[in-house]
C-alpha positions in Angstrom: -8.0 5.3 -21.3 -11.1 3.3 -22.1 -12.2 1.4 -25.1 -13.9 3.2 -27.9 -17.7 3.2 -27.9 -19.7 3.7 -31.1 -23.5 3.9 -31.6 -25.2 1.3 -33.8 -28.1 -1.2 -33.6 -27.6 -4.3 -31.5 -27.9 -6.6 -34.6 -24.6 -5.2 -36.0 -22.6 -5.5 -32.8 -21.2 -8.9 -33.6 -20.7 -8.5 -37.3 -17.1 -8.7 -38.6 -17.4 -5.5 -40.6 -18.5 -3.5 -37.6 -15.8 -5.0 -35.3 -13.2 -4.2 -38.0 -14.5 -0.6 -38.2 -14.3 -0.2 -34.4 -10.6 -1.4 -34.4 -9.7 0.9 -37.2 -11.4 3.9 -35.6 -9.7 3.0 -32.3 -6.2 3.0 -33.6 -6.8 6.0 -35.9 -8.1 8.0 -32.9 -5.0 7.2 -30.8 -2.7 8.0 -33.7 -4.4 11.4 -34.1 -4.2 12.1 -30.3 -0.5 11.4 -30.1 0.4 13.1 -33.4 1.3 16.6 -31.9 3.9 14.9 -29.7 5.8 13.3 -32.6 8.0 16.4 -33.3 9.6 16.2 -29.9 10.5 12.5 -30.6 12.9 13.3 -33.4 14.3 16.8 -32.6 16.4 17.2 -29.4 15.2 19.7 -26.8 17.5 21.5 -24.4 16.3 20.7 -20.9 17.7 21.3 -17.4 17.7 18.0 -15.6 17.3 17.3 -11.9 21.1 17.4 -11.3 21.2 21.0 -12.6 22.9 20.2 -15.9 21.5 21.0 -19.3 21.2 18.2 -21.8 19.7 17.5 -25.2 16.6 15.4 -24.7 14.6 13.4 -27.1 11.2 12.2 -25.9 9.4 9.0 -26.5 6.1 7.3 -25.8 6.1 5.9 -22.3 4.3 2.9 -20.8 0.8 2.3 -21.8 -1.5 1.5 -18.9 -4.4 -0.7 -19.9 -6.3 -3.8 -18.7 -6.2 -7.0 -20.6 -9.2 -6.5 -22.9 -7.7 -3.2 -24.1 -4.3 -4.8 -24.5 -5.9 -7.3 -26.8 -6.9 -4.4 -29.1 -3.5 -2.7 -28.8 -1.0 -5.5 -29.3 -0.3 -7.1 -32.7 -1.4 -5.7 -36.0 -3.8 -4.4 -34.7 -4.8 -7.0 -32.1 -4.0 -10.4 -30.6 -6.3 -13.3 -30.2 -8.1 -13.4 -26.9 -6.2 -15.4 -24.1 -2.8 -14.9 -25.9 -0.1 -12.8 -24.1 0.3 -9.3 -25.6 4.0 -9.2 -24.8 5.5 -12.5 -25.8 4.7 -15.5 -28.1 3.9 -17.9 -25.3 1.0 -20.2 -26.0 -2.1 -19.7 -23.8 -1.9 -23.3 -22.5 1.8 -22.8 -21.5 2.2 -19.2 -20.5 5.2 -20.0 -18.2 7.0 -22.2 -20.8 10.7 -21.5 -21.2 12.0 -20.2 -24.5 9.1 -17.9 -25.2 10.5 -14.8 -26.9 9.2 -11.3 -26.8 7.0 -10.0 -29.6 8.1 -7.1 -31.8 6.2 -5.2 -34.5 8.9 -6.3 -37.0 8.3 -9.9 -36.2 4.5 -9.4 -36.4 4.8 -7.7 -39.8 7.0 -10.5 -41.1 4.6 -13.2 -40.0 1.7 -11.5 -41.7 3.6 -11.3 -44.9 4.7 -14.9 -44.9 1.8 -16.9 -43.5 -1.9 -17.5 -44.1 -4.2 -15.6 -41.7 -5.6 -18.9 -40.4 -2.1 -20.1 -39.5 -1.2 -16.8 -37.8 -4.4 -16.9 -35.8 -3.9 -20.5 -34.6 -0.2 -20.8 -34.1 0.8 -17.2 -33.2 -2.4 -15.6 -31.8 -2.2 -12.6 -34.1 -5.2 -11.0 -36.0 -4.3 -9.9 -39.5 -7.8 -9.0 -40.7 -7.3 -5.2 -40.9 -3.7 -4.6 -42.0 -5.0 -1.8 -44.1 -5.1 0.3 -40.9 -1.7 0.1 -39.2 -1.1 0.1 -35.5 -1.3 3.5 -33.9 2.4 3.3 -32.9 3.5 2.8 -36.6 5.3 6.0 -37.7 6.5 6.9 -34.2 10.2 6.4 -33.5 11.2 3.8 -30.8 7.6 2.8 -30.2 7.0 -0.9 -30.0 3.6 -1.6 -28.5 4.6 -4.9 -27.1 7.3 -3.2 -25.1 5.2 -0.2 -24.1 2.4 -2.3 -22.7 2.9 -2.5 -18.9 1.9 -5.5 -16.8 -1.4 -4.7 -15.0 -0.9 -5.3 -11.3 -4.5 -4.6 -10.4 -6.3 -6.9 -12.8 -3.6 -9.6 -13.2 -2.7 -10.1 -9.6 -4.8 -8.2 -7.1 -8.2 -8.7 -8.5 -7.6 -11.4 -11.1 -5.6 -14.0 -9.2 -6.8 -13.2 -5.7 -10.5 -12.3 -6.0 -11.5 -14.1 -9.2 -9.4 -17.2 -8.7 -8.3 -17.9 -5.1 -11.4 -16.7 -3.2 -13.6 -18.5 -5.6 -11.4 -21.6 -5.5 -11.6 -21.7 -1.7 -15.4 -21.4 -1.8 -15.6 -24.2 -4.3 -13.3 -26.4 -2.3 -15.4 -26.0 0.8 -18.6 -27.0 -1.1 -16.9 -30.1 -2.5 -15.4 -31.1 0.8 -18.3 -30.3 3.2 -21.4 -29.9 1.1 -23.3 -26.7 0.4 -25.0 -26.4 3.8 -21.9 -26.9 5.9 -19.8 -24.8 3.4 -22.2 -21.9 3.8 -21.7 -22.1 7.6 -17.9 -22.1 7.2 -18.0 -19.1 4.8 -20.1 -17.2 7.3 -17.7 -18.0 10.1 -14.8 -16.8 7.8 -16.7 -13.5 7.4 -17.0 -13.2 11.2 -13.3 -13.7 11.5 -12.6 -11.0 9.0 -15.0 -8.6 10.8 -13.2 -9.3 14.1 -9.8 -8.2 12.9 -8.4 -5.4 15.2 -7.9 -2.0 13.8 -4.5 -0.9 12.5 -3.3 2.2 10.7 -3.7 1.7 6.9 -5.8 -1.5 7.4 -9.4 -1.4 6.3 -12.0 -3.2 8.4 -14.7 -5.4 7.0 -17.7 -5.2 9.5 -19.7 -7.6 7.2 -16.8 -9.7 6.2 -16.3 -10.0 2.4 -20.0 -9.8 1.7 -20.0 -7.0 -0.9 -21.1 -7.3 -4.5 -18.7 -5.1 -6.4 -15.0 -5.5 -5.5 -12.7 -2.6 -6.1 -8.9 -2.9 -6.2 -8.7 -1.3 -2.7 -11.1 -4.0 -1.5 -9.0 -6.8 -2.8 -5.7 -5.3 -1.5 -7.2 -4.7 2.0 -8.7 -8.2 2.1 -5.4 -9.9 1.0 -3.8 -8.6 4.2 -6.1 -10.5 6.5 -7.6 -13.3 4.5 -4.9 -15.9 5.3 -5.5 -15.9 9.0 -9.2 -16.1 8.6 -9.2 -19.4 6.7 -6.9 -21.3 9.0 -8.2 -24.7 10.2 -10.7 -24.8 7.3 -8.1 -25.5 4.6 -5.5 -28.2 4.3 -1.9 -27.2 4.9 -0.9 -27.3 1.2 -3.6 -24.8 0.3 -2.6 -22.6 3.2 1.1 -22.7 2.0 -0.1 -21.8 -1.5 -2.0 -18.8 -0.1 1.1 -17.7 1.9 3.4 -18.0 -1.1 0.9 -16.0 -3.2 0.9 -13.2 -0.6 4.7 -13.0 -0.8 4.4 -13.1 -4.6 2.0 -10.1 -4.6 4.3 -8.0 -2.4 7.5 -9.0 -4.4 5.7 -8.4 -7.8 7.6 -11.4 -9.3 5.8 -12.2 -12.5 7.2 -13.3 -15.9 7.2 -9.9 -17.4 7.5 -7.8 -14.2 11.4 -7.8 -13.9 11.8 -6.3 -17.4 8.9 -3.9 -16.9 10.4 -2.7 -13.6 13.8 -2.0 -15.3 12.0 -0.1 -18.1 9.4 1.9 -16.2 9.9 1.5 -12.5 7.6 0.2 -9.8 4.6 -1.8 -11.0 2.4 0.3 -8.6 3.2 3.3 -10.7 1.8 1.5 -13.8 -1.2 -0.1 -12.1 -4.6 0.6 -13.9 -6.0 1.5 -10.5 -4.5 4.9 -11.1 -6.5 5.5 -14.2 -9.6 4.0 -12.6 -9.2 6.5 -9.8 -9.1 9.3 -12.3 -12.2 7.8 -14.0 -14.0 8.0 -10.7 -13.1 11.7 -10.2 -13.7 12.7 -13.8 -16.8 10.6 -14.7 -18.5 8.7 -11.9 -18.8 11.5 -9.3 -20.0 14.2 -11.8 -22.5 11.6 -13.1 -23.9 11.1 -9.6 -24.3 14.8 -9.2 -26.2 15.1 -12.5 -29.9 14.6 -13.1 -29.1 11.6 -15.4 -30.9 13.4 -18.2 -28.6 14.9 -20.9 -25.9 14.4 -18.3 -22.8 15.2 -20.3 -23.3 19.0 -20.3 -24.1 18.9 -16.6 -20.9 16.8 -15.9 -18.7 19.3 -17.8 -20.2 22.2 -15.8 -19.5 20.3 -12.6 -15.8 19.6 -13.6 -15.3 23.2 -14.6 -16.7 24.5 -11.3 -14.6 22.1 -9.3 -11.4 23.2 -11.1 -12.3 26.9 -10.4 -12.9 26.1 -6.7 -9.5 24.3 -6.5 -7.8 27.2 -8.1 -9.5 29.7 -5.8 -8.6 27.7 -2.7 -4.9 27.6 -3.8 -4.9 31.4 -4.5 -6.5 32.2 -1.1 -4.0 30.0 0.7 -1.1 31.8 -1.1 -2.4 35.2 -0.2 -2.7 34.3 3.5 0.9 33.1 3.6 2.6 35.8 1.4 4.4 37.3 4.3 5.8 34.0 5.7 9.4 33.2 4.7 9.6 30.2 2.5 11.9 28.3 4.9 9.6 28.7 7.9 6.6 27.7 5.7 8.4 24.6 4.6 9.3 23.8 8.2 5.7 24.3 9.3 4.4 22.0 6.5 7.0 19.3 7.5 6.0 19.7 11.2 2.3 19.3 10.3 3.0 16.2 8.4 4.8 14.7 11.4 2.0 15.7 13.7 -0.7 14.2 11.5 1.3 10.9 11.1 0.0 10.6 7.5 2.6 8.1 6.4 4.7 10.3 4.1 8.1 11.7 5.1 9.5 14.0 2.4 13.2 14.3 1.8 16.2 12.0 1.6 16.6 8.7 3.4 17.7 9.0 7.0 18.2 6.8 10.0 15.1 5.4 11.7 13.9 7.1 14.8 10.9 7.3 17.2 9.8 10.0 19.6 6.7 10.7 21.7 4.1 12.4 19.5 4.8 16.2 19.1 2.3 18.9 18.3 2.5 22.3 16.7 3.1 25.3 18.9 -0.4 26.6 19.9 0.8 30.1 20.8 -1.7 32.8 19.6 1.3 35.2 19.2 3.1 32.9 16.8 0.9 32.1 13.8 3.8 31.0 11.5 5.8 29.1 14.1 6.9 25.5 13.2 8.1 24.7 16.7 7.2 21.2 17.9 6.4 20.7 21.6 5.4 17.7 23.6 1.7 16.9 23.7 0.6 17.0 27.3 -2.3 14.7 28.1 -4.6 16.0 30.8 -6.2 14.1 33.7 -3.2 12.2 34.8 -1.4 12.5 38.2 2.0 14.1 37.9 3.9 11.7 40.3 4.8 8.1 40.2 2.7 6.4 42.9 -0.6 8.2 42.1 0.0 7.6 38.4 0.5 3.9 38.9 -2.8 3.7 40.8 -4.6 5.8 38.2 -3.5 3.6 35.2 -4.0 0.4 37.1 -0.4 -0.7 37.0 0.8 -1.1 40.6 4.2 -2.5 39.6 5.1 0.7 37.6 7.2 2.2 40.4 9.3 -0.9 40.8 9.7 -1.3 37.0 10.8 2.3 36.6 13.4 2.0 39.4 14.8 -1.1 37.7 14.9 0.7 34.4 16.9 3.6 36.0 19.3 1.0 37.6 20.0 -0.4 34.1 20.6 3.1 32.8 23.1 3.9 35.5 24.9 0.6 35.9 24.3 -1.0 32.5 21.8 -3.7 31.4 21.7 -7.1 33.2 23.2 -10.2 31.6 20.9 -12.9 30.3 19.1 -14.9 33.1 20.6 -12.5 35.7 18.6 -12.0 39.0 16.9 -8.6 39.0 18.5 -6.1 41.5 17.0 -5.6 44.9 14.7 -2.7 45.2 16.9 -0.9 47.7 19.7 -0.9 45.2 17.7 0.9 42.5 17.7 4.7 42.2 14.7 6.5 43.7 12.6 8.8 41.6 10.2 11.3 42.9 10.0 13.9 40.0 7.1 14.8 37.8 6.0 12.5 34.9 4.3 13.4 31.7 1.9 11.0 30.1 1.4 10.9 26.3 -1.0 8.9 24.2 1.1 8.2 21.1 4.5 8.2 19.5 5.7 8.8 15.9 8.0 6.2 14.3 9.9 7.1 11.2 11.7 4.3 9.2 12.9 3.3 5.8 10.2 1.4 3.9 10.4 2.3 0.2 7.1 2.2 -1.7 4.9 4.5 -3.7 3.2 5.7 -0.5 6.5 7.1 0.8 8.5 10.2 0.0 11.3 10.4 -2.5 13.8 9.0 0.0 11.6 6.0 0.8 10.9 7.2 4.4 7.6 6.4 6.1 6.1 7.5 9.4 3.3 6.1 11.5 1.6 6.9 14.8 1.7 4.3 17.6 -1.1 4.7 20.1 -1.6 3.8 23.7 -4.8 5.6 24.5 -7.5 4.5 27.0 -10.1 6.8 25.3 -9.6 6.3 21.6 -13.0 7.0 20.0 -14.8 5.5 22.8 -12.7 2.5 23.5 -9.1 1.6 24.7 -6.4 1.2 22.1 -3.1 -0.4 23.0 -1.0 -0.9 19.9 1.6 -3.7 19.6 5.1 -2.9 18.5 8.3 -4.5 17.3 11.2 -4.1 19.8 14.8 -4.5 18.8 16.6 -6.4 21.5 19.1 -8.3 19.4 19.5 -12.1 19.0 18.9 -14.7 16.4 15.2 -15.4 16.6 13.0 -13.2 14.4 16.0 -11.1 13.5 16.4 -10.0 17.1 12.9 -8.6 17.3 10.4 -9.3 20.0 6.8 -8.0 20.3 5.5 -5.8 23.1 2.0 -4.5 23.9 2.3 -0.8 24.8 0.4 0.0 28.0 1.7 3.5 28.6 3.8 6.2 27.0 5.4 8.7 29.4 8.5 10.9 29.8 10.4 12.4 32.7 13.8 14.0 33.6 16.3 12.1 35.7 19.9 13.3 36.3 19.4 16.2 33.9 18.5 13.8 31.1 15.1 13.4 29.5 13.8 9.9 29.1 11.0 9.0 26.7 9.7 5.6 27.8 7.0 3.0 27.3 5.5 0.4 29.6 5.2 -2.8 27.6 3.6 -6.2 28.2 5.8 -8.8 26.5 4.5 -11.4 24.1 6.5 -14.6 23.6 6.8 -16.9 20.6 4.9 -20.2 20.4 7.2 -22.7 18.8 10.7 -22.5 17.4 9.7 -20.8 14.1 6.8 -19.6 12.0 3.6 -21.6 11.6 4.4 -24.1 8.8 1.0 -23.5 7.1 0.7 -19.8 7.1 4.3 -18.8 7.4 3.4 -16.3 10.2 4.8 -16.1 13.7 2.5 -17.0 16.5 2.7 -15.2 19.9 0.9 -15.1 23.2 1.1 -12.8 26.2 3.8 -13.7 28.7 2.8 -14.2 32.3 5.1 -14.9 35.3 3.5 -16.4 38.3 0.0 -15.5 37.0 1.0 -11.8 36.6 1.7 -10.1 33.2 5.4 -9.8 32.3 5.9 -6.0 32.1 8.9 -3.8 31.6 9.8 -0.1 31.2 11.9 0.5 28.0 13.0 3.6 26.1 11.1 4.3 22.9 14.4 4.3 21.0 14.4 0.4 20.9 10.9 0.4 19.3 11.2 -0.2 15.6 7.6 0.3 14.4 4.1 -0.9 15.1 2.9 -4.3 14.1 -0.6 -5.9 13.6 -1.7 -9.0 15.4 -4.7 -11.0 14.2 -6.4 -13.7 16.3 -5.5 -17.3 16.0 -8.5 -19.5 15.2 
């Protein structure tokens, strides 16, 4: 919801009478909009709940999603003074001070009755200049605006603290420390580092660095993931530690009012104003761009109406094409398609993590509704071990595969044990199938996941990925104390074969080893490098079952 706009001459924009009128009109409009809902806030409704039971339900106003300027208009009676907190009585100069109690409309009304408007303004940050027009929530049961206002993750943390404060602070520090000319060179080098970050699923690339004029919430969130590694060596350790702590803070959402807001309304991501801004793009900005800019409102309404009709027609046509498919099979096909696409969402309850070589939907022309998943067979690869090793440029693959089979038959070797002799390892001369990706499913609760908190991602090992080779890095669970028993591998090949009437889904990985005994003290990130033995890469064949998920590595500068 956006602030109210009224039409008047510019000379009246700053006059108290006009500002008072705008606030009155704003709250009166909101009260009129919510008035039809009031009946259901007092009279119980019989509703069937998610557990199948019928209950009497009384509704109430939910969280109000707004950025800070609008919260200023909403909180208080009918607004707070700029820079004051809309949810508690903390002073602007000491927002984190202990003992600050939550605001309530009863307390606000009492203060207005007992104190002079000047005292209320200076000591409590409350406007009392238009008490003749009550707050829009007055008259609604169980509706306290201070409680209904939700913390704005987008503007308070993602864009506000990161973009408006931290990035600007870093630039100002570089100017003070090195002078304008050298600081500009450093900032340009930071942009080059940002543009050189490798691709990763869900990670946006910045080919020009952070050199864009208008930052969106998605820009800030994407840049936060890679910014810390790009400023290493240019900032002192204390500043780096602050940046690392802030990144943790953003992911944990630990803010003064966030714990209570989470208990009341759920995840802060669900209450982020980026949701309403996204709707604003679809409902206003895109139709505006399609208009002629002259008397645009009528054209925008026509555009929205036509888009709604097209969406309804598309849904109807899809339903007609699938009317003869049983619902169970259709659901299975939809779930299978989601797995194949690797789109990040796994619907359904929480389950154990698993990984498998990437499947694909059955392509049979005689089975249009089939949801059968079959292995994706990559073409152009030799079917047998020796030619395959030569084709992929990995001459040690036959030896590594035989050692892998020895471990499968006789059990894994003890730590620091001598590898078995080649003649003691099982021989394998059967066919091998090469695949370019695997699908990992794991528990990672967030708003991007399904109801059970399950997430899926595609791990790729493809020499021809959009014109270049892509070898993803993965977390491999081997047990131990360092890094929670996780080590990092560079996937060079995915393949499968049958040995002893058992199918094996395997990966050839190049190990990366840790540098140091713990994370980097400045950034808090682990540092790794490729492991070499005698000048040759340290390779091993493993089952895909021990792979946990993909991980993103950024360069060390």
